[in-house]
N, C-alpha and C positions, 0 to 999 in steps of 0.2 A: 297280353293284349291281342285279342283275336284279329288276325289280318292287319295288325298294326306294328308296333315296335316289339321286337323279340324280348322275351323275359330275361335273357342273358344280359341285355343292355339295361333294362329297367332295374335289375338287381345289382348291377356293378357300381358300387358307391363311389369308387375313385373316378370312373368314367363319367358318372352323373355329375359329380362336382366340376369336372373339367368342362363338360358340355354346358352346364349352367353358366359358367363364366363366359364361354363362347357365345351363348344365347343372349346374355345381357349386353355384351358388347355389340352384337349384331343388331339388337333392338335399338341401341343408341345410334349406331351408324345409319340405320334405316329411318331414324326419326320417329320411332314409336315412343312418344314422349308425353309426359304430364308434368305440370308444375307440382312441387311438393306440398303436402298438406299444411305444413307450418307457415309457408309463405305463398299462398295461392295467387297473389297478384304480382309476384316478383318474376321478372323474365330472366333473372340471374341464376336461379336455382331450379333445376329440373332433374327428373329421373326417368327411367324407362316406365311406360305404362305396364301394369301387371299383366302377365301372359303365361301360357303353359309352356313347359319345356318342349313337349312333343305335340304334334297335331293329333286330333282325335278322330278315330275311324268313324265315318258316316256312310251308310249304304247309298250307292249311286242312285237307286230308284227313287228313294224318298227325297234326296237332295234335288234331283231334277224335277220332281213333282212340285216341290216348293217354288222353284224358279218359274215353272210353267204357269202356275195359278196366279202369279203376282199381277199380271196385267189385268186379270179379271177383278182382283181386289182393288186395283186402282180405279177401275170403272165403277165398282160398287161404292167406294168412298165418294166419288164424284156425284153419282146419282143420289146418294143419301143427302149430300150437302145441298142439293138443288130441290129437295122435297121437304119444305117446312112443315107440312101437315104430318108427314111420317115422323119427323124429329119431335114435334110437339106431342104427338100421341105416345111415341116410344119413351120419351123422357118425362112424361107428366108426373109419374109417381116419384121419380128420382129428384126432380127439381123442387118438389114439395118439402123434401127433408134434407137435401144436400146443398148447402149454401154455395159451395164452389161451382158446382154444375149449374145451379140456378143463375149465378152471376154471368157465366158464359152464355147461357141461353138468353138472358136479357140483352146482352150485347148483340147476339144473333138477331133478336127481334128488332132491335133498334136499327140495325143495318138494313133489314128488310123494309122497315117502315120508311126510312129515308131514301132507300133505293141505292143500288150499287152504282158507283161512279164510273166503273170500267168493266169491260166484259172478259178480261183475261183472268183465268184461274190457274194457279200453280199448285200442284200436289207433290209433296215429298213424304213418302210413306215408308214404314218398315213393318212387315208382318213377322211375328215371332212364333216359333214352333218348338215343341219337344217331340221326341220319338217315343211313342208308347209301345212297350214290349208286350206282345201277346204270349199266351201260354205255350204256343208252338215255337217261340223264339223269333217270330217275324216282327218287323217294325212298321208302325203306321204313323203318319204325320198328323199331329194334332196342334191346332193353333192355340197359343196362349193369349195373344192379343194382337191388335193392329194399332200401330203408333202413327198418328197423323201430326204429332207435335214433338214428342220425346223420341225422335228417331235419330239418335246420335251414333257415333263411331264409324261413319262412312269414311272419314279421313284416315284414322289410324288403321282400320281394317284393310285399307289399300296398301299399307306398308308391311303388314305381317307375313304375307306369303314368302317373301325372300328370307325372312328370319328363320322360319321353320325349314325351308329348303336347305339353308346353310347348315343348320343344326343336324339335319338328317344326313347330309353329305359327310360332315365331320364324324358322325356316328357310323359311317360305312353303309348307310341305307340309301344308295343312289336311286334304286328303282322306286322306293317310296317317295323320294323327293320329287319325282316326276308326276306323282299323283296329286300334288297340290296345285289347284287351278289358279291362273291369274285372276286378280280381283281388284277392281278399281271403282268402288262406289263414289269416291270423291269426284272423279271426272264425270260420272253419269249424273250425279246430283247437280253439279255445276252446269252441265249441258242443258238441263231442264230449266234452271234459273236463267241461263243465258237466253234460251228461247223465249221465255216469258218477258224478259227485259227487252228483247228485240221487238216483240209484238207490241210492247208498251209504247214504243215509237219515240222515245226521247233519249238522245245520246248523253244528255246531261243528267239523266236519272241515275241514282246510285242504289245498290243493293244493301239493305241494312241488316246486320246481324244483331238481333235483340238478345242481350246476354245478362246473366245474373251477376251480382257482386261476388267476387272471390271465385273466378273461373279457372279451376285446375285443368280442365279439359280443352284449353284454348287451341292446342296444336291440332286436335281433331277438326276444329272449325277452320283453322288457318289453311289446311290443305284445300278445302273447298274455296276459300277466299282466293288463294293463289291461282286455282284453276280459272276463276273468273277474271283475275287480273291478266292472265295469259290471253284472254279474249278481249282485253282492253275495256273491261267493265269495272267501274269503280265500286268499291265497297266501303262501308263504315261499320264500326262496332259501337253500339250504344247500350247503356244500361237502362232499365225501366225508368228510373228517376230522371235520366237525361232526356228521354222522350217527353216525359211529363212536363219538364221545365222548358224545353226548347222546341217541342213539336207543335205543329199547327196544321189545320186543314184549310185549303182555299175554298172558294165558292163552288168548285167542281168536286169537292171532297177528296182532293189529292193531298197526300201527306207530305209535309216538309219538316225536316229536322235541321236546325241551323242553316236555314234557307236553301237546303238541298232537297230536291224532290226524291222521294223514296218509293221504290216498288216493294210491296210487302203484302203477303196473303197467307192465311192458313184455314184449315177445315177441322178444328179441334173436336167439335161435338160428334162428328161421324165416327170417331174412334173411342167413344166412351164404352165402359164395360156394359152398361145397360143396353146400348144399341147392339153390342155384340150378342147379348143374350136374346134380344128380340129377334135378331136376324136368324137365330137358330130355330125359331118357332116354325111350325109347318106352314107352308104357303107364302112366307114372307120373301124369300129370295126370288121366287117366281114373279113377284110384283115388280122387281127391278130388272129381271131378265125374262120377259115374256117370250114364249116360243123359242127359248134357248136352253133346252133341258140339259145339254152337255155341259154348259158353263155352270148351271145350278149344281149339277152332280159333282163337278170338279171342286167347287167351293165347299159344298156341304160335306164332302169326304174329309175335309180338314177340321171339321167342327168336333170339339169334345162336347160331352153333355153339359148343357147350360140351363139353369133353373131360376125362375123368378121368385122373389121374396115379397112381392106386392101383397097387400092385404086381400084376403079372400081365400077360397078353397084351395086354389093352386099354390099360393104362397104358404098356406098352412101345411100342405103336403110336403113342400120343400123343407120347412123348418123341422118337421117330424123326421124326415129322411136324414137330415144333417145331424140331428141330435142322436139318432139311433146308431149312426156309423160315421162319426166325424173324420176318421182317417181316410175315408173314401173321397173326400171333397176338399176344395179350397174356397174360402170365403173372400170375396173381392170387393173392396170399396172403389169409388170412382176416382182413382188417382193414377198418376204416371210416375215412371222413374225407378221402380223397384223398391223393395223393402216395406210394402204396404199390405201385402196379403196375409191372411190369417189361416192357421193350420191346426189340426189335431184337437187337443182338449181346449185350446183357446177358442175354437169355433163354438164349443158348448158354452163357454163363459160369456162370449159376446151375444149369442142368440138367446141365451136364458135371460139376459138383461133387456133385450129389445123385442122378444118374440110377440109380445102383446101390443107393441107400439109401432107407429108408422115409421119410426127410425130404422127399422129393418129394411125399408125400401131403398136405403142408401147403398145396399149391397146386392150382389148377385152370388149365386152358388155355382160352382163348376166342378165337374169330375176331376179328381186328381190324376195326373198323368204319371205313368211309371216308366221312366227311361232306364236303360240298362247302364249301371255304373261302370266306368272305365278307370283304370289306374293311370295317374299322371302326376307330374310335379308342378305346383303352382309357384311361379316366380314373382315375388313381391319385394319391394325395397325393404331391407332389414327383416324380411320374413325367413323362417327356418326352411331349409332344403329337405323336405320330407315327402314321401309318396302318399298320395291321398286317393280315396275313392271319389270319383268326380262324376257330375252330371252336366250335360251340355244343352244349350238352347240355340237353335238356328234362326237367324234373322235374315230376311230378304228385302232388299231395298227396291222400291218402285217409284217412278216419277210419271206425272202426266201434266200436260198443259192443254187447257181448253180455251178457245176464243169464241165467245157466244155459244152456239150449239155445236161448234166443230171441235172435235178432239184432234189436236194437231200433233200431239206426242203422247205415247203411252208405252212405257218401257220398264223392263226389269233391269236394274243397273248394277247388281252385285249382291254380295252376301256378307254376313257377320256370324261368327261362331263365338259364343261366350260360354265359359266353363267355370263351375264352382265346386267346392267340396260338398259331398252329399250330406254333411252335417248341417249345412245351411239350407233352410227351406226356401228362402226368397232373397232377392237382391241382385242388382246388376253391377256393372263395372263402376259406374259413377257412385253407387252406394257403398263401394268398398268390399263387396263380397265376391262377385264374379271376376274373371280375368279374360283377356283376349285369347283367341284360339284360331285354328284353321281346320277345316274339314280335310281329312285324309280319305279320299274316296275309295271304297272297297266294294 
């Protein structure tokens, strides 16, 4: 492992087994936890969240590039969310054929029609990247997506640095243990929520965590909840059907659930794949950052090639390009959470079926990124202890709070590294494919 863990450690099976036991106990001690698959709603049965035995080497330059651009992405998301004309134009083709996005857009339109009841906007974002390896061995940062809704693992990633530091110390790699940065997205995310709550101006207001049925990843959320309770801010956890049954809006359009006033906000449409593709078109970023060429350059430097599948000559060109060389691309629907993207020969199967139909507009095409595989051990409950060729994805958490036209907070609050075996094309930690990791800066 270049500039990482020496081969003599990676190949020592007795040492690896001992280190794996140490690592699993360290993860349990640090609270890197998930509920088990068989009983996702039971607080009695938990295990360690899946993670790598060793941290993964990441070049310093691209790591700090990702941190530096995050506040600009926060600003971009906020500007997009305030531009209904841009959203309507950008998503026109998608909402015509994708029911999920269309329903979100109708909610957006209804809110605009009725008028916003309060001027405070909270943004909790995570921008995800992979490192594209050039022919000369250099690494360039390329954005996979920006998550304005499915931005999880800020809690657990706050607890993993000490796990890998401990493993490295036990392995005799003291110098390497010092190259793992402190990381606490949970505190940063909670700080932004707390600021928005404070501006909301009601000490009786609670922060609601809207959760799905069968939540294995509850501890990730609990860390953020606990950070809010430290600030004496009350929280509640409600499932979608709970809100449907017990939620109501008063005449000022304030949300109440079981007679408690709720502060709640999100900007989901700004993070759709179609908006990502439109932003990569010439001249579009300049619309949001007029007379700020340096910011435009910083953001655009992270874009991979993105191509429209709309009906018309440009979309026809994209279809032909994908069918001629499917291994060069990824076909993406408008979904979050991992496990939805389409690769290789399957791209041909999908596009052959929809190439003459407007159904193709539900997708975008993106250049496939080629990260450098690194060897590591992926630790999962009941999983085999074996070395794997692995690929990693770097996420950067950002927060902002706006009151009216004033941006009162805009910060980068931490990072997340997820790693998976190279045999898997797609999928995150929640999808059961990737595992938690830490960057070892080199």
